[in-house]
N, C-alpha and C positions, 0 to 999 in steps of 0.2 A: 356481866349479866347478859349482854347481847349474845355472847358465845353460847351460853347455856340454852337460851331460847332457840338459837339456830340449831343446836344439837338435838333438842327435843323435836323440832319440826322435821329434821332429817330422819330421825328415828320413826316418827309417825308416818312419813312417806314410805319407809321400808315396810312397816307393818301393813299399810294399806295395799302395797304392791303384792305382798305375800297373800293377802286375803283375796286379791283379784286373780290369783293363779287358778287355772281350771283344776277341778278336783281330780280328774284322772292323772294329770301331770304330777300333782302333789303325791298321789298314791304311788306312782311309778318311782318317784324320788325316794319315798320311804321304803319301797320294796328293794331298791338298789342298795340302800344302806343296810337292810337286813341281810343281804347276801354277802356282805363283807365278813370274812372269818374273824372271830374274836379270840381264837386260841390256836396254838400250834398243832400241826398234825405230826405227832411224834411216833406214829405207828411203825415207821421204818427203824426206829431205835428199839422200842419195846411196844408190843401190841397193847398191853394193859399195864396199869400200875402194879398189878400182881406179878406180872412177868419181870418188871424192874426189881421188885422185892426178892424174887427167887434168884435172879442174877446177882444181886447185891450180896445175898447170903453166901452163894458159892464163891464169889470173888473175895469176900472178907475171909472165908475159911482158907482159901488158897494163899492169900497174903500172909496169914498167920504162919504158914509153913515155909515161907521164903528163907527163914534162918537155916533150914536144912541144907542149903547150898553153900553156906559159909565154910570157908577153908577148903573148898573143893575145886575152885576155878583153875588152879594150876596143875591139877592132877592129870589132865589130858585135854586134847582139843574137843573131844565129845563132852567132857564134863563142863567145859567153859561154854560150849554151844547150848547145852541143856539148860544151864542156869540162865543165860541171857534170853533164851527162847521162852522160858517160863515167866521171867520177869516182864518181857515184852508183851506176852499174852495178857498178863494181869493188868499191866499199864493200859493196854488197849481197851479192855473191858471197863476199867475204872474211868477212863475218859468218856466212854459211852454213857456210863451211869451218871457221871457228872453233867454231861451235856443235857441229858433228859431231865435231871433233877433241877438244874438251873432254869431251864426253859419253863418247866411246870411251875416252879416257884414264882417266876416273873409274871405268870398269867394273872395271879391274884395274890397280892402280898398279904391278904387277910386270911388266907387258907393255912391254918397252923400245920396241918399234916404235910403240905407241900414244902413249907419252910423247914420242917423237921427232916424231910427227905433230902433237901439240899445240905443240911448239916451232916447227915449221914454220909453223903458223898464226899464232903470235905474231910470228914474224919477218916474215911477210907484212904484218901489221898495222903493224909498225914501218916497213917499207919504204914503205907507202902514205903514212904520216905524213911521212916524209922527202921523198917525191916531190911532196907537195901543200903543203908548208910555205909556199910562195910565194903560194898562192891568196888568203889573207886580205889581205895587204898590197897585192896587185895589185887586188883589188876596191875597197879603200879608195882607191887611187890613181885609179880610174875616177871615183869620186865619186857622190854621191846623185843629182844631176840626170841624169847620163848613164845610170845604172842605171835610174832611173824611166822615161827615154825608151825604153830597151831593153825594159822590161816592157810599155810601151804598144804597142810594135811587135810583140812576140811574146807572145801571151796564154799560151802553154804555159810560157814562162819565168816569168811571174808566178804561174801556177797551181802550179807545182812547186817553185819556189825563192824565192818572195817572202819568206817568213819567214827563211830562211837569209841572203839578201842583206841584208835590213833589219837583222837581228841583227849581221851582219858590219860593216855601215856604222856602226852605233851604237858599235862597238868602236874606231873610228878613234883616239880619244885615247890608247888603251892598246895600239895596234898598232905593232910595230917595222917598220923598213923591210924590203924584200924579202930582202936579203942576211942581215940579222940574224935574221929569222924562219926563214930556211932553215937557219941554224946551230942554232937552238933547237928547231926542230920535231921533229927526230929524238929528242931527249932526252924531250920531252913524250910523244911517241907510244910510246916504249919503255916508259915507266912505265905509260901507259894500257894497252898490250898485256898487261903483266904482271898488271895488275889486272882484265883483261877488261872494260875500259871500252867504252861505246858508241862508234860510229864518229864521228870528227871529221875535218875537213879544215883544214889550216893552223891547227890548234888550236881550231877552231870546229865545232859540230855541223852536219852537212849532212843534210837530210831524205832519206830513201830511199824515194821513192814507188814 
Protein backbone atom coordinates (compact mmCIF):
# COMPACT_ATOMS: atom_id res chain seq x y z
CA UNK A 1 0.00 0.00 0.00
CA UNK A 2 2.86 2.38 0.83
CA UNK A 3 4.24 1.80 -2.67
CA UNK A 4 0.99 2.80 -4.30
CA UNK A 5 0.73 5.99 -2.22
CA UNK A 6 4.33 6.87 -3.09
CA UNK A 7 3.58 6.29 -6.77
CA UNK A 8 0.56 8.60 -6.66
CA UNK A 9 2.59 11.31 -4.94
CA UNK A 10 5.32 11.02 -7.57
CA UNK A 11 2.74 11.27 -10.35
CA UNK A 12 1.16 14.29 -8.74
CA UNK A 13 4.53 16.04 -8.61
CA UNK A 14 5.05 15.41 -12.34
CA UNK A 15 1.64 16.87 -13.16
CA UNK A 16 2.30 19.94 -11.02
CA UNK A 17 5.69 20.37 -12.68
CA UNK A 18 4.15 20.29 -16.14
CA UNK A 19 1.51 22.78 -15.12
CA UNK A 20 4.27 25.09 -13.90
CA UNK A 21 5.98 25.17 -17.30
CA UNK A 22 5.77 28.54 -19.03
CA UNK A 23 3.13 28.50 -21.74
CA UNK A 24 5.52 29.65 -24.50
CA UNK A 25 7.82 26.70 -23.72
CA UNK A 26 4.90 24.26 -23.86
CA UNK A 27 3.81 25.75 -27.17
CA UNK A 28 7.33 25.37 -28.58
CA UNK A 29 7.36 21.73 -27.52
CA UNK A 30 4.05 21.10 -29.26
CA UNK A 31 5.23 22.88 -32.40
CA UNK A 32 8.38 20.75 -32.46
CA UNK A 33 6.31 17.59 -32.30
CA UNK A 34 4.07 18.83 -35.13
CA UNK A 35 7.13 19.28 -37.34
CA UNK A 36 8.10 15.58 -37.13
CA UNK A 37 7.10 13.79 -40.36
CA UNK A 38 4.45 11.13 -39.90
CA UNK A 39 4.69 9.58 -43.39
CA UNK A 40 7.36 8.58 -45.89
CA UNK A 41 8.44 10.92 -48.68
CA UNK A 42 8.12 8.52 -51.60
CA UNK A 43 8.21 11.06 -54.41
CA UNK A 44 11.60 9.78 -55.58
CA UNK A 45 9.96 6.42 -56.28
CA UNK A 46 6.63 7.59 -57.71
CA UNK A 47 5.32 11.13 -57.63
CA UNK A 48 1.73 10.05 -56.98
CA UNK A 49 -0.25 6.86 -56.31
CA UNK A 50 -1.56 7.21 -59.85
CA UNK A 51 2.01 7.06 -61.17
CA UNK A 52 2.51 3.84 -59.23
CA UNK A 53 -0.65 2.34 -60.73
CA UNK A 54 0.45 3.25 -64.27
CA UNK A 55 3.88 1.67 -63.75
CA UNK A 56 2.29 -1.40 -62.18
CA UNK A 57 0.04 -1.91 -65.22
CA UNK A 58 2.98 -1.58 -67.63
CA UNK A 59 5.20 -3.92 -65.61
CA UNK A 60 2.43 -6.48 -65.21
CA UNK A 61 1.88 -6.49 -68.99
CA UNK A 62 5.62 -6.85 -69.63
CA UNK A 63 5.88 -9.72 -67.16
CA UNK A 64 3.09 -11.54 -68.95
CA UNK A 65 5.23 -11.53 -72.12
CA UNK A 66 8.37 -13.03 -70.56
CA UNK A 67 7.39 -16.45 -71.91
CA UNK A 68 8.28 -15.15 -75.37
CA UNK A 69 11.98 -15.53 -74.49
CA UNK A 70 11.60 -19.20 -73.63
CA UNK A 71 13.73 -21.57 -75.76
CA UNK A 72 15.67 -18.63 -77.24
CA UNK A 73 18.55 -18.20 -74.77
CA UNK A 74 20.93 -20.54 -76.61
CA UNK A 75 20.26 -19.10 -80.05
CA UNK A 76 22.94 -16.43 -79.86
CA UNK A 77 24.79 -14.10 -77.52
CA UNK A 78 22.40 -11.31 -78.47
CA UNK A 79 19.36 -13.48 -77.73
CA UNK A 80 20.70 -14.35 -74.29
CA UNK A 81 21.55 -10.71 -73.56
CA UNK A 82 18.13 -9.48 -74.72
CA UNK A 83 16.29 -11.94 -72.49
CA UNK A 84 18.37 -11.22 -69.38
CA UNK A 85 18.20 -7.48 -70.04
CA UNK A 86 14.40 -7.58 -70.29
CA UNK A 87 14.06 -9.69 -67.16
CA UNK A 88 16.44 -7.41 -65.28
CA UNK A 89 14.45 -4.30 -66.24
CA UNK A 90 11.18 -5.89 -65.12
CA UNK A 91 12.76 -7.05 -61.86
CA UNK A 92 14.10 -3.59 -61.17
CA UNK A 93 10.73 -1.92 -61.68
CA UNK A 94 8.98 -4.62 -59.66
CA UNK A 95 11.34 -3.93 -56.77
CA UNK A 96 10.54 -0.21 -56.96
CA UNK A 97 6.83 -0.98 -57.00
CA UNK A 98 7.22 -3.26 -54.01
CA UNK A 99 9.25 -0.77 -52.01
CA UNK A 100 6.65 1.95 -52.53
CA UNK A 101 3.72 -0.35 -51.79
CA UNK A 102 5.24 -1.73 -48.60
CA UNK A 103 6.17 1.68 -47.22
CA UNK A 104 2.75 3.14 -48.04
CA UNK A 105 1.00 0.16 -46.46
CA UNK A 106 3.06 0.51 -43.28
CA UNK A 107 2.03 4.15 -42.85
CA UNK A 108 -1.50 3.14 -41.89
CA UNK A 109 -2.45 -0.51 -41.57
CA UNK A 110 -6.13 0.52 -41.55
CA UNK A 111 -5.97 1.89 -45.10
CA UNK A 112 -7.52 -0.89 -47.18
CA UNK A 113 -6.42 0.57 -50.52
CA UNK A 114 -2.76 0.60 -49.44
CA UNK A 115 -2.96 -2.98 -48.15
CA UNK A 116 -4.41 -3.94 -51.52
CA UNK A 117 -1.52 -2.14 -53.25
CA UNK A 118 0.94 -4.24 -51.24
CA UNK A 119 -0.88 -7.42 -52.25
CA UNK A 120 -0.70 -6.36 -55.90
CA UNK A 121 3.06 -5.87 -55.64
CA UNK A 122 3.48 -9.27 -54.02
CA UNK A 123 1.34 -10.91 -56.69
CA UNK A 124 3.49 -9.28 -59.39
CA UNK A 125 6.63 -10.70 -57.78
CA UNK A 126 5.05 -14.14 -57.76
CA UNK A 127 4.05 -13.79 -61.42
CA UNK A 128 7.60 -12.88 -62.43
CA UNK A 129 8.87 -15.95 -60.58
CA UNK A 130 6.43 -18.16 -62.45
CA UNK A 131 7.23 -16.58 -65.81
CA UNK A 132 11.00 -17.03 -65.37
CA UNK A 133 11.15 -20.45 -63.67
CA UNK A 134 12.49 -21.89 -66.94
CA UNK A 135 15.50 -19.58 -67.15
CA UNK A 136 17.89 -21.48 -64.86
CA UNK A 137 17.45 -24.93 -66.45
CA UNK A 138 17.66 -23.40 -69.92
CA UNK A 139 20.98 -21.74 -69.11
CA UNK A 140 22.23 -25.01 -67.66
CA UNK A 141 21.26 -26.75 -70.91
CA UNK A 142 23.26 -24.19 -72.91
CA UNK A 143 26.36 -25.24 -70.99
CA UNK A 144 29.49 -23.56 -69.70
CA UNK A 145 31.43 -23.61 -72.98
CA UNK A 146 28.70 -21.98 -75.03
CA UNK A 147 27.97 -19.35 -72.39
CA UNK A 148 31.69 -18.52 -72.23
CA UNK A 149 31.72 -18.13 -76.02
CA UNK A 150 28.70 -15.83 -75.83
CA UNK A 151 30.47 -13.71 -73.21
CA UNK A 152 33.53 -13.37 -75.43
CA UNK A 153 31.28 -12.31 -78.28
CA UNK A 154 29.38 -9.68 -76.27
CA UNK A 155 31.33 -7.77 -73.65
CA UNK A 156 28.17 -6.21 -72.21
CA UNK A 157 26.77 -9.69 -71.56
CA UNK A 158 29.85 -10.53 -69.53
CA UNK A 159 29.99 -7.17 -67.77
CA UNK A 160 26.37 -7.25 -66.61
CA UNK A 161 25.50 -10.90 -66.17
CA UNK A 162 28.73 -12.89 -65.79
CA UNK A 163 28.28 -13.46 -62.06
CA UNK A 164 24.67 -14.57 -62.45
CA UNK A 165 25.48 -16.87 -65.36
CA UNK A 166 28.44 -18.43 -63.57
CA UNK A 167 26.44 -18.95 -60.40
CA UNK A 168 23.62 -20.52 -62.41
CA UNK A 169 25.94 -22.89 -64.25
CA UNK A 170 27.52 -24.00 -60.96
CA UNK A 171 24.05 -25.02 -59.81
CA UNK A 172 23.71 -27.59 -62.61
CA UNK A 173 23.90 -30.67 -60.33
CA UNK A 174 21.00 -29.30 -58.27
CA UNK A 175 18.83 -28.00 -61.10
CA UNK A 176 15.66 -29.73 -62.23
CA UNK A 177 14.59 -29.88 -65.86
CA UNK A 178 12.71 -27.04 -67.53
CA UNK A 179 9.25 -28.50 -66.90
CA UNK A 180 9.98 -29.46 -63.30
CA UNK A 181 11.44 -26.04 -62.51
CA UNK A 182 8.39 -24.42 -64.08
CA UNK A 183 6.12 -26.24 -61.68
CA UNK A 184 8.20 -25.46 -58.62
CA UNK A 185 9.13 -21.88 -59.45
CA UNK A 186 5.78 -20.37 -58.56
CA UNK A 187 5.78 -21.89 -55.08
CA UNK A 188 9.28 -20.65 -54.33
CA UNK A 189 8.52 -17.17 -55.57
CA UNK A 190 5.23 -17.02 -53.69
CA UNK A 191 7.07 -17.65 -50.45
CA UNK A 192 9.76 -15.16 -51.45
CA UNK A 193 7.18 -12.45 -52.15
CA UNK A 194 5.49 -12.97 -48.82
CA UNK A 195 8.85 -12.60 -47.06
CA UNK A 196 9.84 -9.62 -49.26
CA UNK A 197 12.90 -11.45 -50.52
CA UNK A 198 15.31 -9.95 -53.02
CA UNK A 199 14.64 -10.57 -56.69
CA UNK A 200 15.48 -13.93 -58.24
CA UNK A 201 14.96 -15.52 -61.62
CA UNK A 202 14.18 -19.17 -61.91
CA UNK A 203 15.07 -19.50 -58.25
CA UNK A 204 18.48 -17.76 -58.62
CA UNK A 205 19.55 -14.22 -57.94
CA UNK A 206 19.85 -11.99 -61.01
CA UNK A 207 21.91 -8.81 -60.77
CA UNK A 208 20.00 -5.62 -61.43
CA UNK A 209 22.54 -3.29 -63.04
